[in-house]
N, C-alpha and C positions, 0 to 999 in steps of 0.2 A: 371173461371169464373162463380159464382153461380146465380143460377136461380131469386134466392132475388135481388142479385144485378142489374143482367139483367133487371129484371121489374122495379127494382129504377134508371134507367138510361132510358127507354123507358119513362116512366112516365113523367121525369126531361127535356125530348126533344121536348115531346109534350106539359110540360108546358110554355116552352118555346117558343114554336112555337103559345103561343095563347097571342089576344090582352087584351091588361088590363082588359077590360068591363068584361072577363070572369073571368078572375083570381079570381075573389070577391068570387069564390065556389069554390077554390081552395081544401079545406079540401073532398067536398062530391065528386069534379070531383076524386082527386088522387083517391083516395077509388075504386069508379068506376072505373078507370082506372087499378089498381091494380089486382082488384075482374076479371075484365072482360080478363086480357093479366093471371094470374095464370091460371084461366080454360079453357084458350086455349094451355098452356105448360103443363096440368093435362092431357087432352085428346092424347097428342102425345107420351104419351108413352116415356121418354127420363128419362136416364139416369147419376146420375151424372158423376161430373170426376173423379171422388174416386170409382168411384164402375167400370167405362171406362177404369181406369188404372189397375186396378185390374184382370180385365179381361183380357184385355192384356198381363200381368204378368203371367195368367194361359192358356192364349194359344201359348205364346213361350217357355212355358217350357211341352207344349204337343206337339208343332211341335219340338224341344230340343230331346223329346222321342219315336218319332216318326225314328227321320231319324235314333237315333240307332237302334231304330227297324228294322228298314229298311237293314240297313248294318249288322244287324246280318243274317238277310232273306237271304240278298246275298253273305254274307262268306259259310253262311250251305248249298246254295244251289249252288254255286261256290265247296265246300268240295264234295258233296256228286253229284256232275256232273247232277243237277238238278232233280234229282230224288225224291220222294219221300221214307220215312221211314214207315214202319211198325211196329206193335205196341213193336215188340221186340229191336228194332233202327237196323235192318237191311234193306239194299235195297230192295224195293219191286222190284219181277219181276218174 
């Protein structure tokens, strides 16, 4: 659901709850409500669904890479008995 759609929905709900006498200034009221809600959302540091989905995919790829690296490190530690190598690739001791 987009922010514009959310603002539209909130505006419609408020309008429906208003008495008929207040609906006469509908356009002015609608404009004021849209502006107020839009200003509120802009202060909230929100992201769009698309941005969220992209970051979710980036996180999933990063997590997969981290898990692969952790597995490689575990295999290397197992192979070398947990001993770090020196620069020549020999076991340090």
